[in-house]
N, C-alpha and C positions, 0 to 999 in steps of 0.2 A: 609260478603262481598256483599250479595244481597241487604241489606239495604243501604250500601254505594253507590252501583251502582244506586239505586233508587234515592238517593239524588243528585248524580252527573247528572243524567238524567234531574232532575228538573232545575238545573243550565243551562244545554244545551238548555232546552226548552225556558227559558226566553231570552237567548242569541239569539236563532233562531227568536223569535218574534221581538226583537229589530232590527235584521238584515233585517227582512221583512219590518219593518217600514222605515228603511234607504233606502231600494230599492224603496219604493212607494212615498216618500215625495220629493218635490222639494228641491234642495240643500240649497236655501236661506230661506226656511221656518223655523220659529223660533223653532218649535218642532223638526225639523230635525237637527238643530244645537245642541240642547241639547241632542238629541238621540245619535248623534255621540260621544259626550262626555261621556255619561253614558254607552254606549256600550263598549267604551275603558276601563272604570272603571271595568265593570262587567267581561270583558275578562281578565283583570289584576288580579282581585280577583280569578278568576277560575284558572289562572296559579299558583298563590300563594297556593291555596288549593292543586292542583295537585303536587306542589313541596314540600308539607309537611310543609309549613310555618305558618299554623294555627294549634296550638296544638290540638284543638278540631274541627276536620273537620266537623263533623255533625252539631255542633252549628253554625259554620261559614256559612255553606251552607244554613241552615235553615234561618238565619238572612238575608243572601244575597238574597234568593228567595222571602221571605216575603217582603223585601224592594222593589225589582224589580216589584213584582206583583202590588204594590200600584201605581207605575207610569204607568204601562201598563193599569190598570183599569181606571185611570184618562183619558188616551188617548182614550180608547174605549168609555167612557161615553161622551166625547166631539164629537167623530165621530158619535155616535148614537144620537146626539142632546139631551143627558141627561145632567143634571147639575153636572159638576165635582166639587171636593172640591174647596173652595174659594182660597186656595193657588195656584192652577193651573190656575184659570180663567184669570189672567192677561196675561200669556204666550199664552194661546189659543186665547184670544181676539186680541192680538197685534202681532201674529205670522207672519203676512204679511205686517206689517207697514214699509214703506220705510225709516222712520226716526229712526228706532231702529237698532242698530248695532249687528253683530253676537255675540260679547262678552257679550252684555247685555242679549241676549237670553240665552246664555249658563249659565250665573250666575243666572238669574231669575229661570231657571229650577233647578239648584243646590239648590238655596234658598228654593224652594217649596219642593224639595225631601228630603233635609236634615232637614229643619226647622220643617216640619210637618210629612212627611211619615216615616222618620227613627224612630221617637219616637214611632209611632204606630206599626212599624215593630218589634221593640224590644219587645213590649208587646205581639204581635202576636207570636213571636218566643218563648218567655217564656211560653206561654200557650201550644204551640205545644210540647215543650221539657220538660214541667213540672219543670221549674227551676225559680230562682229569677233573676232579672236584673243583680245583681252583678256577677253572674256566666257567663254572656255574655260580661262583660266589656272588657276583652282582645280582643275578636273578634270585638267588637264595635270600640275599639281604633285602631286596625290594619286596618280595613276598612276605618276609618276616616283618618289615615295617608296616605293611598293611594289616597284618595280624595284631601287632601291638596296638595300633590305633583303634582297631575294632574291639580289642579286649577292653580298652579304656571305656568305650561306649557301652559295652556289655555290663561292666561293673556299675556304671551310672544308671543304666536302665533297670537292672535286676537286683541291685543292692537294696535291701528293705530299709524303710524308715528314713527320717531326716538325719542330718549329720550328727545331731546330739545323741540319737538312739544308736547310730551305727557304732559309736565308740564302745558301748556296752554290749552290743550284739555279738554273740559267740562266732557268727559267721565272719565278722571282721577279722578276728584273731586267726581263725582257721585258714581263710583264704589269703591272709597277709603273709603266710609262710611260703607261698608259691609265687613265682615270677615268670612270666612268659619270656622276658628278655634273657633271664638266666637259662631257662630251658632251651631257648633258641641257640645260645652260645654253646651249651653242652651238646646239642644236636649236631652242630657243625663239626665239633671235635669227634663225635661218634661216627659221622659220615666219613671223615677223613681216615679214621682208624679202620673202618670196615673196608674202605677202598684199599688201604695198605695191606689188609689181610686177605685180599681176594685170591691170592695164590696159595692160601692155606685154609682150605674149606672147613676143616674141623675147628680151627681156632675162630674163624669167622662165625660159624654156627654157634659156638659157645658164647662168644661176645654178644651175638644177637639175642640169644636166650636170656642172658643176664641183663641186658638192656631192657628187654621186654618185661622181665620180672620186676626190675627196679621201678620202671614207669608205672606198672600195674599197682605196685605198693603205694606209690604217691597218689594214684587215682583213688585207691580205696580210702586213704586218709581224707582226701577232698570230699568224699561222699559220706562222711560221718553224719548220721542223722542228728538233727538239731531240734530242740524243743522250740515251739513258737513263743 
């Protein structure tokens, strides 16, 4: 029981840190837009854990916390003028650009967090729990399902204009080229590859750097400024 409470406290701690960020950042700030999205996801995961919807609550909490900590570390590195991972740099650099829309900020953050951070979080969680990635696959899929359902709501809430205008809006074409489900599938493959490379630190580092750069490139495309 004490160990379970300790893990639950860790989830509460990352939620508290995200709420603090939400209170400090201007509403239109690109990081604030993503933070609101991610806070909603983390709170939903917490409710599912409390409701017993994850068969292995300890594994789900460990993955959830390791995942969140990577985002929070990236924000802190940016605030401290240290160099954040390449996947996060486009969002931090473009966060106040008037030509970038809220939906772009939200999806660019999801791209960085899913495409890069989640793969590393799976490896982090496996090391903490002393298990193989396959033993976390159910928890990975359940968190991914929550993200996909939330992404659908985000697109509905933040996509500009009625359906007729959306067809001609350039944001429709830009964001139609990116899929969270495809990104999630690629992330699982990346996590398994990184785990397989854990005995080869130089190769693992090279793989991680290339993954980081590729996800950052996709993020930069998602943040292309658009005319109103």
